[in-house]
VMD Tcl script that draws the C-alpha trace (Angstrom):
set ca {
  {6.02 1.69 -67.72}
  {4.82 -0.46 -64.82}
  {2.77 0.79 -61.90}
  {4.54 1.99 -58.79}
  {3.13 1.49 -55.31}
  {1.79 4.80 -54.08}
  {2.46 5.28 -50.39}
  {1.49 8.03 -47.94}
  {4.53 10.10 -48.92}
  {3.42 10.24 -52.56}
  {-0.18 10.97 -51.52}
  {1.10 13.94 -49.50}
  {3.14 15.14 -52.50}
  {0.06 14.92 -54.70}
  {-2.01 16.93 -52.20}
  {0.68 19.57 -51.77}
  {1.20 19.90 -55.53}
  {-2.45 20.67 -56.33}
  {-2.56 24.20 -57.67}
  {1.21 24.64 -57.31}
  {2.95 22.18 -59.60}
  {1.89 20.08 -62.54}
  {1.41 16.34 -62.23}
  {4.17 15.97 -64.80}
  {6.60 17.61 -62.36}
  {5.42 15.33 -59.54}
  {5.81 12.32 -61.84}
  {9.38 13.32 -62.66}
  {10.13 13.87 -58.97}
  {8.65 10.57 -57.77}
  {9.20 8.26 -60.73}
  {5.49 7.35 -60.70}
  {3.86 7.25 -64.16}
  {1.83 10.35 -64.98}
  {-1.34 8.34 -65.70}
  {-1.09 6.60 -62.33}
  {-0.63 9.94 -60.54}
  {-3.61 11.42 -62.36}
  {-5.77 8.46 -61.36}
  {-4.60 8.68 -57.73}
  {-5.21 12.46 -57.62}
  {-8.77 11.86 -58.81}
  {-9.23 9.20 -56.12}
  {-7.92 11.57 -53.46}
  {-10.16 14.40 -54.60}
  {-13.18 12.09 -54.76}
  {-12.49 10.96 -51.19}
  {-13.15 14.47 -49.91}
  {-16.82 14.53 -49.03}
  {-19.04 16.84 -47.01}
  {-18.24 15.12 -43.71}
  {-14.51 15.42 -44.35}
  {-14.89 19.14 -45.09}
  {-16.86 19.64 -41.89}
  {-14.25 17.70 -39.92}
  {-11.47 19.79 -41.44}
  {-13.31 23.01 -40.67}
  {-13.81 21.93 -37.04}
  {-10.13 21.01 -36.71}
  {-9.03 24.30 -38.25}
  {-11.29 26.24 -35.91}
  {-9.72 24.45 -32.95}
  {-6.26 25.08 -34.42}
  {-7.14 28.73 -34.96}
  {-8.18 29.05 -31.35}
  {-4.95 27.39 -30.17}
  {-2.88 29.59 -32.49}
  {-4.64 32.69 -31.22}
  {-4.06 31.70 -27.58}
  {-0.42 30.74 -28.19}
  {0.21 33.83 -30.27}
  {-1.35 36.01 -27.58}
  {0.90 34.41 -24.95}
  {3.95 34.70 -27.22}
  {3.04 38.27 -28.08}
  {2.93 39.17 -24.38}
  {6.34 37.50 -23.83}
  {7.90 38.89 -27.02}
  {10.15 41.88 -26.31}
  {9.75 43.11 -29.88}
  {6.02 43.90 -29.97}
  {6.08 44.66 -33.70}
  {7.49 41.21 -34.51}
  {4.98 39.50 -32.23}
  {2.11 41.38 -33.79}
  {3.19 40.41 -37.29}
  {3.50 36.73 -36.32}
  {0.06 36.77 -34.77}
  {-1.51 38.44 -37.79}
  {0.20 36.08 -40.25}
  {-0.83 32.91 -38.39}
  {-4.45 33.95 -38.04}
  {-4.63 35.24 -41.61}
  {-3.33 31.95 -43.03}
  {-5.83 29.90 -41.07}
  {-8.69 32.19 -42.07}
  {-7.68 31.76 -45.71}
  {-7.91 27.98 -45.35}
  {-11.34 28.31 -43.72}
  {-12.50 30.56 -46.56}
  {-11.41 27.97 -49.11}
  {-13.20 25.19 -47.22}
  {-16.33 27.33 -47.16}
  {-16.14 27.79 -50.94}
  {-15.66 24.05 -51.39}
  {-18.67 23.33 -49.21}
  {-20.84 25.76 -51.20}
  {-19.74 24.14 -54.45}
  {-20.41 20.70 -53.00}
  {-23.87 21.78 -51.84}
  {-24.65 23.11 -55.32}
  {-23.63 19.78 -56.85}
  {-25.87 17.86 -54.42}
  {-28.81 20.17 -55.17}
  {-28.29 19.75 -58.92}
  {-28.11 15.97 -58.52}
  {-31.30 15.96 -56.44}
  {-33.09 18.04 -59.09}
  {-31.98 15.56 -61.74}
  {-33.25 12.64 -59.64}
  {-36.60 14.35 -59.22}
  {-36.90 14.88 -63.00}
  {-36.01 11.22 -63.57}
  {-38.61 10.05 -61.04}
  {-41.32 12.27 -62.52}
  {-40.46 10.98 -65.99}
  {-40.59 7.39 -64.77}
  {-43.97 7.92 -63.10}
  {-45.33 9.67 -66.18}
  {-44.18 6.84 -68.43}
  {-45.64 4.19 -66.11}
  {-49.00 5.96 -65.94}
  {-49.10 6.65 -69.68}
  {-48.47 3.00 -70.51}
  {-50.60 1.50 -67.72}
  {-53.78 3.54 -68.16}
  {-54.58 2.22 -71.67}
  {-54.01 -1.37 -70.48}
  {-56.22 -0.92 -67.39}
  {-58.83 0.88 -69.48}
  {-58.99 -1.97 -71.96}
  {-58.88 -4.75 -69.33}
  {-61.60 -3.31 -67.08}
  {-63.57 -1.29 -69.64}
  {-63.03 2.03 -67.86}
  {-62.57 5.18 -69.94}
  {-58.93 6.31 -70.06}
  {-59.82 9.87 -69.04}
  {-61.42 8.60 -65.80}
  {-58.25 6.70 -64.94}
  {-56.04 9.70 -65.78}
  {-58.24 11.88 -63.57}
  {-57.84 9.40 -60.68}
  {-54.04 9.29 -61.09}
  {-53.78 13.08 -61.33}
  {-55.99 13.63 -58.28}
  {-53.97 11.19 -56.16}
  {-50.66 12.49 -57.46}
  {-51.72 16.05 -56.56}
  {-52.69 14.95 -53.03}
  {-49.36 13.13 -52.56}
  {-47.39 16.14 -53.80}
  {-49.30 18.49 -51.50}
  {-48.73 16.15 -48.53}
  {-44.97 16.08 -49.18}
  {-44.87 19.85 -49.62}
  {-46.60 20.29 -46.25}
  {-44.18 17.81 -44.59}
  {-41.14 19.63 -45.96}
}
mol new
graphics top color blue
foreach p $ca { graphics top sphere $p radius 0.5 }
foreach p [lrange $ca 0 end-1] q [lrange $ca 1 end] { graphics top cylinder $p $q radius 0.2 }
display resetview
């Protein structure tokens, strides 16, 4: 099956289907191959970054404020106070639910960034250790300096650098 051009309409269908319908159902509905939809869904999900989440949260907070103000005005004008109250509660509850989900996504995203940073630190420490372990014997042999003296120098300077960064943080 050949690829189909995915337009904004299909992107919106993909977004709306997440957690509600399978990609297979969306593929049947749109005529887009399942593999292409899966690839596009991954692209869409990968495009959501921390800044986008913060922007969405800010927009939803503004929307929530507008909904609250409009609902308050409508509630005051609504002759059936029970109906107005229910509308107000439903609108605010739905927006709060979206904000809660964005908060969870942000926490998960932060955890991923922290895990990635920890991995980078381990990789850098490993790289430094390997460079020192392979360089010290060469320097020792070239300049006739005992290896232990060179290791002591590296360790002393590495300790000072680590302490300096810890103080700066």
